[in-house]
N, C-alpha and C positions, 0 to 999 in steps of 0.2 A: 192599727194592730191587726185588723182583719185582713188588710192587704198583705201584711208581712206573713201571716199564717198561710194565706193563699199562695204566696210566692214560695214558701217553704214546701208546701204540698206539691206544687208543680215541679220544683227542683228535685224533690225526693222521687216523684214519679218518673222524672227524666232519668235519674240515676238508675232506677230499677229497669227502665226500658233499655238503657244503654248497656246494662249488664247482660241482658238477654241476647242470645245469638241472633244476628240479623239475617234471617233467612231470605234469600233471593229465590225467585221462582225457579224450580228445578227444570233442567232441560226436557225437551219433548220426549215422552216415553219413559222418563225416570222419576224417582221420588227423592225425598230428602229426609235425613234424620238429624235433628239438632237436640241439644240438651245441656245439662250442667251436672258436674260431679262434685260431691262434697265429701269431706272426711268426717265420719260420724263421731270420732272421739274429740274433735276440736270444733266442729261446726263450720270450719273454714273451707274455702274452695280447694279442690285437689288440683294443684297447678302442674301443668306439663305431665299429667297422667296420660297413658295411652288408652284409646277407646277403639275397640274392634267390633265389627259386625261379622257374626258367624252365621252362615245360612242354616236354616233348620235341617236341611238335608244337603250337606256339603258334598261336592264332587271330590272323591278321593283320588285326585290326579295331580301329581307334583308338577311344578312349573318346569322342572328339568328332570328327566328320567335318567338316573345314573346308569341304567343298563344300556342306554343308547349312546353313551358318551363315545365320541369318535366314529360312530357309525352313520351319523346324519351328515350328508354332504353340505347342508346349510347350518352346521353346528355353530360356526362363528356368528352367524346372524341370530340364531336362537339364543346364544349366550349373551350377545349384545342387547337383545330385546329383554332378556331376563334381568340383566344388570340395570338397564334403564328403568324398568318397572320397579325394581327394588329401591333405586335411588330416589325416584319420584314418589314412592308410596303408592297407594291405590285409593279407590273410592270406598274401601271397606275399613280403613284405619286412619286415625289422626291423633293429634295431641291436643289436650285442653289448653286454653289460654290462661292468663293470670287470674281471671275471675272464675275459672273452672268450667267455662262454656266450651262447646265444640259444635262443629257442623260438618256433616258429610253429605255431599251432593252427588248427583249422577249415580244413585243407587237403583239397580234394577228392581222392579216390583217383586215382592216376595215376603216371606216371613224370616226374621232374623233374631238372633240373640245379641244383645248389646253388652259387651264385656269391658269394664274399665279395669286398669291395672296400674299400680304405683308401688314402688319399693316400700316394704314394711306393712302393706295392707293385703287383705285376703282377696282372692279372685277365684271364680269358678274353675280356673285352670292353673291356679298357683301350686297345687299339689301334684300336678301331672308333669311327668318328665317331658323335656323339650321335644325329644324324638317322638314320644307317644302322641303329643298333641298334633304333630304334623300328619299323623295317620288318619285323624278324624274318625277313629273306629268307634264301636258301640259304647265302650266304657268311657271314652273321652266325651262323647256327646251326652251321655247320661249325667256326667258331672256338670256339664255346662247347663243342661236343661233344668237340673235341680236348683240352681242358684241364680242363673242369669235372667235378666229382664227381657221379655220377648216384645218385639215390635213388628207390626205389619206395615210394609211400605207399599204405597199405591202410586201409580203414575200421576204426575202433576200435583202431588200433595206433599206436605211436610208433616212429619211426626216429631213430637217433642217428648223427651224422657228426662226425669230427674233420677240421678243415681247417687248412691252413697257407698263409701268404702269403709270397711271395718278393719281395725287394727288387728294384725295377726300375732301369733306367738313368736317368741325369740329364744334362741339357744346361743349362749356365748361360752367361751372357755379359752384355754391355751394349749399349745403343743410344746413339749420340751423333751430333753434327754434326761436319763436317770441320774446324771451328775448335777442336775439343777439348771443347766444352760438352756436357753430358749431355742426353738427351731424355726427361725424365720424362713419363709418361702416354702414351708411344708404344704403339700397339697391337702386340702381338707374337703371332704365330701359328706353328704347327708344321705341317710337311708331311712326308709319308713317301713314299719312292720305291717305286713298284709294280714288279712283275717285268718289265714291258715298258719300264721306264725312265721312265715318266711320273710326274708328281708329284700327290699327292692331299692336299688340305687335311684335316687331322684334325678340324677344327671342335670342338676340345675345349670341353666345357661350353657349346656353342652360341655362345660368344663368345670372341674372342682374349683373352689376358692383357694386362695393362698393365705397362709398365716402372715400377719404383718411383722414389722421389725421386732416386736416384742413377743412374737409367737402367738398372738391373739387372733381369734376368729369370731365371726358373728353371722348367724342365719336368722333372718326375720321374715315376717309375712307368712308364718306357718299355720295351717289349719290344725285344730285339735287332733291329737293322735299320739302314737308311740313312735319314737325316733331313735336313731343311733348316729354317732358321728365317727368317721374314720379319717385317719391321717396317713399320708404316704411320704416317705423320705424325700427331701427335695433334691433328688438326683437327676431330674429332667429339667434342665434350665437353658435359657438362651443367654449367650455371652456376647457382649459388645466390646470391641477393642478399637485398634487404630490400624489403618492400612488396608491392603487388599482383602485380608481375612477379618474384616471389622465385625462381622456378625457370624456367630456359630451357634449350633444347638447341640447340647449333649443329651442323648437319649440312650438309656440302658434299662430296658424292661426287667432285666435280671437283677436289678438292685432295688426293686420297688417293695421294700418292707412296709407292711400295713399294720397299724395298731388301731384298736377301736376304743370308744368311750367305755369307762368302767374298768380299764386295764386289760381288756381281752385282746388276744393275738389271733383268735379264730372267730369266725362268724357265729359258730354254734354256742360260744360262750358270752355273747353280747347280752347285757342287761338293758332292757328298753328304758328310754327317757320319756316320761309322760308329760305331754304339753297340753294344757287346757286352753280354752278360748282366751286369747290375749295374754297368756302367761309369759313371764320372762324367766327362763331357767338359766342360771349362771353357775359357774364353777365346774363346767364339763371339761376336765383336763385330761389330756392324753400324753403318755410318756413312751418315748422310744428307748428300748434297752440298748446299752452300749456293749455289755458283755453277754455271752451266751449266744452269739450270732456266728455263723460259719459260712464257708465258701463251698460251692458245688461246681466243679469244673471237669472238663475232659474233652473227648473228641468222639465223633460219630463216623463209623467206617462201614463199608459194605461187607457183608458176611462172606461173600464169594472170594474176594481177594484182599480184604482189609485195607483198601485204599480209602482215603478220606473223602466223604461226600462234600459238596460245595454249597448246598442250600438245604433249608428245612427249618422246622420250629421245635423248640423244647418246651414242655410244660411240666411243672412240678406241682403235684396235688397231694393232699392228705390221703393216706391209704384207707382211712375209715369213712370219711364223708365225701371223698372225691372233690372236695373244694379246691379249686385251682389257687395255688399260692403265688406262683411266679411263671412267667413265660419269657422266652428269649429266642433270638434268631441264631441259627448255626452260621458261623463265619465261613468265608470262602475256602479256608483251610481245614474245615471240618470241626473246628473247636467251638466250645461254648463255655460260659461262666456265669454263675449266679452268686451274688454276694449277699451278706446280711440275712442268712437263712436261719430261723430258729430251730432248735433241736426238735426232733419228732420223727415219725414214721411216714415216709412218702412213697409215691410212685413217680418215676421219671418217664415221661412219654415223649417219643419222637414221632413226628408226623411230617409228611411232605418232603422227605429226604430225596435228594436227586443230584445229578451231575450236570454241570454247565460246561459247554464246549469251551476249550481254551481260547482266549482272545475274544470271547463273546461280549466283553464289556461289563461283566458282572461287578467288577470293582471290589473294593474292600468295605468293611463296616457292616453293622447289623441291618441296615436298610438297603444294602446293595441288591439283594435278590428281589426285593419288592420293586425297585426302580428299573431292574433289568427287563428289557423288552423281549429277550430271547427265551423260549421255552427250554426246560431241561432236556438234554438228549437221552437221559435215563432216569427213571423214577423207581423208588424203592418202597417197600411196605412199611407199615408202622410197627413200633415195638415198644415194650414196657419193661422197666427195670425197677424192682423193689429197692428202696434206699432208706437206711436208718441213720439219722444224724444225731450223734450223742458225744459231746465233749471234744470233737475234733472235726477238721475240715474233711470233705469228701472230694479229693482232687485226683487227677490222673485217671479218671474213669474212661473206659473204652466201651462205647455202646455200639453193638452191631445191629444193622438193619437187614431185614430179609433181602434175598437176591432180587435183582431187577424184575419189576412186573411189567414195565413198559420201556421200549427202546425206540428212539426217534433218529437213530444214526442213518 
């Protein structure tokens, strides 16, 4: 009997030892960070969670500087190196194993924050927009410092940390049209209310989520706070077919009607959704109106001789709050169109109007000017036009832009 107990103790100790990360000696001049991550609501390992090391004083230098694109003669090599690093990962991030353990080797000596992340659970950076966290600015680092565990890495030594993940709040609901049909594919985004009452788009994962085939959506892993949900008509979609044109993308920013939770069509009318620690808030439904939407269309011409300009942008904003409702590109023939516009008082703004030389390759479509490498031969000033939409479309508008301010002929 004693022998059996001894065998059981040895086996149990062996299992515990096997579950610990097996640290090997770190390379010369580097340290090592190992540990385990648990889910505090279940007590079970956090499997395939991400673990990141963030330096206490990170260098705010991107791997690739967008401002230098095309200007570096070794750009191809730099891009190849960046892609290689991205595919391989780095010494500052890894995934946990099936038992929740992780190991990071070749870590330069210094002080770091250890940040675990897993869908549905809170993280020191879970409430920070993706673009903001890349900046490593003061507010981002303050959020990390308040919640993350700190570790000091020394050369030739291994540091062990135990981490736990706390379940975050959840918001679920549906997107539909006012005739009761669902709106599958509608883009759904999340906003959080700042201390001053303004709303900030969280820009989760760089893109909004999409409602499923039943029009349902779900946001999880939310810190306690005040939120709002917005939905945009599914007018921007990729299409897959057969033959040479098997893949196509429909993009029309002028059709992007937005509705908010609580039945609001304007940001100023949003009613906050309160989410407590670990709360699940259901029934947040949003409805697109089918009736009471109108079209705004027309052309932009030069005031001097009323010829149609070939590039530029159109913005439609509310006249009282200056909130931008819609943006669109001016076509190569000077025309523009915005659909599904609710009634109200607006200001129509034209910026960046210009002429492209004939045969310059501007092409057709809303993105042609953006893709065109040639600069406009003539540029025009900005202009504004008051616009009231009530019970009818506003079509056939002719917007004049001031005479040319710059000529490159």
